[in-house]
Structure formats: C-alpha cells, structure tokens
N, C-alpha and C positions, 0 to 999 in steps of 0.2 A: 504494500500500500504506500502511496506517495504522500499521504497526509492531506490530500485534497478531498474536499467533500464530494459525495456522489450527488451531482446536481439533478439527476433524474428522480431523486426522492423528494425534491422540493415541490410543494404545491402552493396555491395562492395563500392559504392561511399560514403555512409555515414561513413563506417569504415575508408576509406582512409582520408576523411576530418577530422574525429575525432582523428585520430592517430597522425597527424602532423609529425614532424621530428623525434620524439622519436621512432616511429615504421617504419621509412622509410626503414631501411635495412631488416626488416621482412615483410613489406607490400606486396611484390610480392607473398610470400609464403601464407600469409593469404588470399590475394585476389584470388589466384589460388584455394584455398580450399573453398571459400565462395559459397553458393548457389546463384541462380539468381532469385530473386523475385522482381527485379527492374523494375518499369514501364518505365524507360528510357533505357531498354535493347536494344542493337543494333539489327537492322534488319539483315537478312542474307547478304544483299548488303553492309550494313555498316560494318559488320564483315569482309567481303572480303576487303573492303577499309582499315580497321584497320590492317588486316594481311599484306596487301600490303605496308602500311606505315612502319611497322616493317621490312618487307622484304627489302624495299628500304634502310633503314639505315644499315641493315646487309650487303647489297651489297656495300654500301659506306665504311663500316668498312673493308670489304675484300679488296677493292681497296686501301685504306689507308695502310693496312697491307702489301699489295704487294709492295707498294712504299717504305716501311721501311724494306723490306726483305734483302737488302744488308748490313744491320747493322752487326757489329762485336760483339763478346763476349756474355755476358748474354742476351743482347737485342735480338740477333738472335734467341735464343731458345724461348723467349717469343713470338716473332712475328711468328715463324714457328708453334708453338702450336695454336696460335690464328687463323692463316690461315686455319689449318686443322679443327678446331672446327667451324669456320664460314662457310666453305664449306658445312659441315654436316648440320648446322642449316638452311642454305639457301635452301638446298634440301628438308628439312622437311617443311619449310614454304611454298615453292612452291607446295608441295603435299597437304598441308592444304588448300591453296587457290583453287587449282583444285578440291579438295574434296567438298569445299563449292560452287562449280560451278562458280568459278571466273577465271579470266585470271591473272596468276602471272606476276607481273611487272618484267621487266629486266632492268629498269632504276634505278640506284642508287640515293640516296638522294644527295643533294648538298654537294660537298666535302668541308671538313673543311680545313682551312688554318693554317699554323704554320711555325715557323722559320726553322724547320727541319722536315723530314718525321716522326720522332718519336713524335714530338710535335703535328703535324697534326693528327696522329693516336690517341693520347691521347684526343684531342678535339672531334674527330669522335666517340670515345668510349663514351664520355660524352653525345653526341647527341643521340647515340643509346640507352643508359640507360634511358635518359629522355623521349624519344619517346615511348619506351616499357612500362615504368611506366605509362605514360598517356593512353596507349591503353589497358593495361591489365585489368583495371577495367570495361571496356566496352564489353569485349569478354565474350560470354556466355558459350562456350564449354570448359569444364575443360581441355581437352587435349591440346587445343590451348593455354590456359592460362599457363599451365605447361611448354609448349615449349617456350613461351615468357619469363617466369620466368627463365628457364634454360639459355636463352640468356642473361638476365640481370646479372645473377650470373657469367657467363663466361666473359662478358664484364667487370664487376667489378673486377674480379680476374686478367684479363689481364691488366686492367688499373692500379691496385695496383702494379703488378709486373713491368709494364713499368715505372711507376713513381718511384718505389724504385730503378730502375737501372739508370734512367736519373735525378733523384732528384725531389722533390716536395711532396706535400701532397698526401698520398696514398688513402684517402677516396674520392670516386667519389662525385663531387659536387651535382649531382642529388640525391644522398642519403642524403646529408646534407641539401640541400635547396629545394629539390623536383623538379618536372618538372617546366620549366619556365612558368610564367603566360603570357597571351596574351599581357599584358602591357609591360612586360620585353622584349618580342620578338620584339615589335614594336620600341623599343628604340635603 
C-alpha cells in the first residue's frame, strides 16, 4: 500500500464530512459532480421530499425579496435581480418535483424575521443556502443537484451583494460554518 486513500470508496456524504469548512464554498460543485454509490441514497419519495424542502425555502426567499422590493438605490437592483432568478428556479424545481412524480409544494418555509425587510431577506438567504447544502448530498440525479447548486450560488451572490450594500460580513454563514446541526437548531 502506498499510503494513498482509495478514492473509489468516497461518496458524497463522506466527501462533505471530510472536507469541512475548507471546501464549503466548493462543496456544492463537487457534490453535484460526484457519482452515487451511497447505500444511504435517497429513495424517489425522499428525493421528492428533499426537492420540496429546497422549493419551500426558495418560495420563502421570493416572499422575503418581494417584501424588500420597495428599497431604494443599489439595494433595489439586487432585490429585483434576485426576484427574477428565484422565479426561474422555483419553476425549475416545480418541474423537477413533477418529473419525479411528486406534488410540488406551494407553501413557503417559515419566514425569517429581521429589523428591516433587507435584514429578513439576508436571514432567509442564509436559511436557503443551509437547506440546499444539507439536501444536495442526498439527491441522486445530477440535474437536480446542479439546479440546487445553481440556487446556492445565486443565493450566495445575492447575499454578498445585499450585505455589501447594507453592511456586514459578505461570506454566507452557511459557507463558513456549514449547515446547522440538529443540536444548534434545537437551541
């Protein structure tokens, strides 16, 4: 043995666990490209559920963006672009759920709260990124993973632009810290 790991034994879940925060920004692209030899691969019903979870957070982002649409200046352009991209991604996710023989949800995820519509939108974008990162490793269809990855990058770009306009750290927390663990969610 040469001391090199057997790369054929890596799957999406192991890759994400091994990568930690150092690959967090590149993990969606890597996961979207990975094959699926995982014994824990999602069933078709679970894939529909995962796609609907991502769809629900996209719907929540759209609602939060629509609440922030009355903003002035550079924030208005960021929000308008996000609304257009989110409407497109929602249509695509709905088509994927229907293609997987599921019923697309029309209920958005729980709305994030903030002191202003822009702050609430920033929190909603964080939630969307974290949910997508958690789901992407379980989805087996490459086309679905790529669409979710595109949503992550769109959300991250919108969040960075939003934070650069209103102030704050531009790196999404979900990229720095990863998706919240179940222990963090309960506290």
